N, C-alpha and C positions, 0 to 999 in steps of 0.2 A: 459685434461679431461674437460668434460662439463656436465651440468645437462641435462639429456635426457628425464626425465618424472617426473611429479608431481602428487601426489594423496592426496586427503582429504577423510576422513571418517566422514561424518556429525554426524552419530550416532554410538557410540562405538559398534563394532562387527556386524553392518549391512554392506551392500555393500558400496563400496567407489565410488569416482568419479575421473576420469582422467581429469586434467586441464592443461592449457598451461601457466598460470601465477596466482600468488596468493599473497595477502598481508600478512604481518607478524605483529602480535601484541604480547603482553606480554605472551600470552599462547601458541603461535606457529603459525601455518598456520591459517589464518582467516577461520572459518567454520569447522575446524577439531575437531572432537569429542567434540562438544559443546552440544550434546544431549546424553542421555544414557537411556537404559532400565533397570529398577530395579524391584525387587520383592516387596512384600508388606511390608517387613522390611527395605527397602531402599538399600539392597545389590545389586550390579551390576550383570547383567546377560550377558553371552557371549556365543559364539559358543562352548566353551569348554564343556558346559553342554547342550546347545541347538543349534545343528548344523543348524537347520532350519533358524536361524537368517541370515545365509549367503545368503539366497534367497530373502530377503526383500530389495527392491531398495530404494535408497535415492536420492533426488534432492533438490537443493537449488535455490530459486529465490532471488530477492532483499529483499523480506519481509517474506518469508515463507520456511519451510521445508515440503516436501511432501514425504510420505512413500507409497510404492505400492507393491503389491504381485500378481503374476499371478492368474487371476481368482477370486481375492478377493477385487478388487477395490483399493482405496487409501484413505488416510487421510492427512490433512494438519494442521500445527500449525504455529504460528508466530515465527520468529527467535529471537525476542527481548523480554525483560522482560515486563510482563503485570502487571499493578498496583495491581490487585486483585489476582495475582497468589499465590497459597498455597506454602509455603516454606517447603520443605521436607528435612530431614536429610538423606544423602545417604553415601554410602561407596564404595571405590575402593581399594581393597587389604587392606593395613594397614592404608590408609587415611580414617579416620572415622569422622562423624559429619560434613560432607560437606553440606553447605546450597545450595540447588538447587530448581529452580522453577518447580512445577508440571505443566505439559502441559494440564491437563484437562481430563475429562472422555471420550470424543470421541476418543482421541488417545489411552487411556488406554484400552478401550473396543475393539478397532480394533486390537491392538497388542495382547491382551489376547486371542482373537478368533483365530488369526493366530498361536500363539505359544502354545496354549492349556494350559496356566497357567495364573493365575492372575498376572498382572504386570502393571507398570506405565512408562510413558515417562517423563523424567525430562530434564531441560535445565539449562545451566549455566546462572546465572543472576547477578544482582548487588551485591549480598551478597556472591558470591562464591569466595573463595581464597584457593588455594592448592599449597604448596611449594614442589618443587622437593626435596625429603628427602634423596636421596642417597649421599654418601660421595663424596667430591670434587665439590659440587655445591654451588652456592652462595645463600644468603637468598632472593635475588630478582629473583631467577630462579623459575618461576611458570609453572604449567602444567594444562591441561584441564582434561577430563575424560580418557585420555590415561593411559595405565598401569602404567608407571613410568616417562617417559620422553616426552618432546614436539615433538621430531622428531625421525624418524628412516631412515637411509640411507643404500642403498645397491647398489653395483656395478654390471653392466651388466656382467662383466667378472667373477664375483663370481657366478652369476646364471648360466652362461655358463659352468663353471667348474662342478657345481653340475649336470647340465643336461647331460653333456658328460658322467658322471659316471652312471647316471640312464639309458641312452640309451645303454651304454656298457653292462649293466646287463639285457637288454631286456625290459626295462621299457619305459615309455613315458616322454618326457620333460615337465617341469612344467612352467606355466606362472608366471610372477612376482607378479600377483595379489594374488597368494597363500601366499605370505610373507608380505603383507599389509605394504609396505614401504611408506614413504612420499616423499622421494627424491631418485631418481635413476640416476646414472651417467654412462657415457660411457668413454672409455679410461682407461689406467692403467691396471696393472696386476690383476689377481684374488686375492681378499681379500686385495687389496691395502688399503681399508678403515680401516683395522685392525691396521694400523701403523700410523694413523693420530692422532694428539693431538688437534691442532687448524687449521682451514682452512677457506678460503673465498669462497663464492659462489656469483658471481656478486659483489655486494657491502656489503654483509652481512657476518658477522663473526660467526662461530660456534665452539663449543668445544665438544669433544667426552665425553660421559658419561660411556663408556665401552661397551663391546660386548652385543648384544641382545640375551638372552637365549630363545631359541625357544620352544614353547609349542605345544600341540596337535591341535591347530587351523591350523597349517601348514599342517596337514594330512587331512583336510576337503576340498573337491573339491568345490570351490566357485560357480560353475555352477550347481552342483547337490546336494550339502550338504552331499555327501557320504564320509565315512572315508576310509583310506587305511594306510598301515604301512609307506609309503613314504610321505615326504622325510626324516623323522627323522631316519629311519633305516639306510639309507646311510650316512646321515650327522654324525651319531654317530660313524662311522668308521674313521672319520678324522677331525671332527670339535668340539671335546670336549674341553671345556675351561680348560687350564692348571691350572688355579687358583681354579677351582671347577669342578672336573671331572663329577659331576652329571649334569652339564649344557652343552647343545649343542648350540653353538653360530653360528649365521648367520646374518650379518649386524651389524651396530653400532648405539647405542643410542646417541642422540645429545641434547645439550642445545644451545640456541642462545644467544650470547653475544650482538648482535645487536637486539634490541627489537622492531624495526619497520622498514618497508621498503617493497620491492617487490622481489619475486623470479620469474624467467621466464625460461621456457625450453630454452636451448641454453646458459644459463649463464656459464661463465668460472669458473672452480674450481681451486683454487691455495692453496696448503698446506703451512702452516705457522710454522710448527714445530710439 
């Protein structure tokens, strides 16, 4: 088995970027979900309630994040903390009171005009700290603005299994982008990732945090922002979590025991138990 694709999502719930290599730090993949869109109360916004977010492009340079939208131009902000940045309390699910840098009025005005609601862009800065709160994690396991874990992994064989079922029903196959993974791997049986506890990718060691419970974001076409019943309708027929039948699982959440290093497409994957 080997790593076949890497993705980062610079802004939570906006479009991601396919990359061939990426550094790892305490929060996960460098550049992944280091920015977030929030409402005026500091609560995070996602495609769950604003599907149009799927159409906003993201790009990272050495110094800046640039957002763009077809026919509506672009806006850029610096990647790093600014001395005069306003510190805003923000929330991601049950993680409350997170200290994040406000990215300023230009980004807020641009995003508000695109999304049709008052919102702000915030950045992880020097004061940010968020511990992975789910059972089985260590106190030094940190996470960015991701839903709960630093990484999500999905096997190509698992996606192929789902697409075979969709096509057999007269539907269209779905691209991996629908599921917003960070790590994609080739080789192994469908859902091999369900049975891993610890594994190595290249020189980095990971530990699984449990199955990823899929939400309605998977039903949003990332190219059009239109919703459909799939893939949740089909996944519900064979991918319900035995420990919680209300959850539909696809992919595995991960924490990284190795807190620094590099991941590269082509890295070998070795299970450790």
